[in-house]
C-alpha positions, 0 to 999 in steps of 0.5 A, a space after each residue: 519546534 515539533 518535527 513531523 516525520 513523513 512516512 516512507 512509501 517507497 524505499 528502492 534499496 529495501 525493495 532491491 534487497 528483498 528482490 535479490 538486487 534484480 532491477 528487472 524484477 523490481 520493475 515488474 513488481 512496480 508495474 504490477 503494483 500500479 495495475 493490480 494494487 488499486 483493485 485490491 485497495 478498492 476491495 478494502 473499502 468495498 468490504 468495509 461497506 458490505 460489513 464483510 470482515 473476511 473480505 476486509 481481512 483478506 484484502 488488507 492482508 494481500 495489499 499489506 504483503 505487496 506493499 511490504 516489498 517496496 518498504 511502505 512501512 507506515 502503510 503496511 502497519 496501518 493495513 496490519 491494524 485493519 487486518 487485525 480489527 477485521 479478524 476480531 470483527 471490530 470493523 469500526 475500529 478499522 475505519 479510523 485508518 482508511 483516510 490515511 491509507 487512501 492518502 498514502 496509497 495515492 501518493 505511492 501510486 504517484 511515486 511508482 508512476 514517476 519511477 516507472 515513467 520518469 520522462 512522462 511524469 516530468 512533463 506533468 
């Protein structure tokens, strides 16, 4: 029987280590990720639609850096592949990553919402 490993999208211990163990800083980072990261994520698709390799590389790089703070390792690797493809001008090669990036990003946003507002999300 094959075992499918789910990607790590949020590793609180990793994030705390990266942020010097400061819970309040982690909270601020998570808040920023729920407000600013969706805009950057949307820019990835918009850059691809415009056939803009510079914009695609920039937005993938920016989102990759933010997500590395919380240990979203698979998502970071996928964004790195998009960034590399965009840098090489191979936009079609990057396209294969978009569906999984979108799926994982949406799940990460849900996880962060639960972390930030557990009482509110428990009622959902």
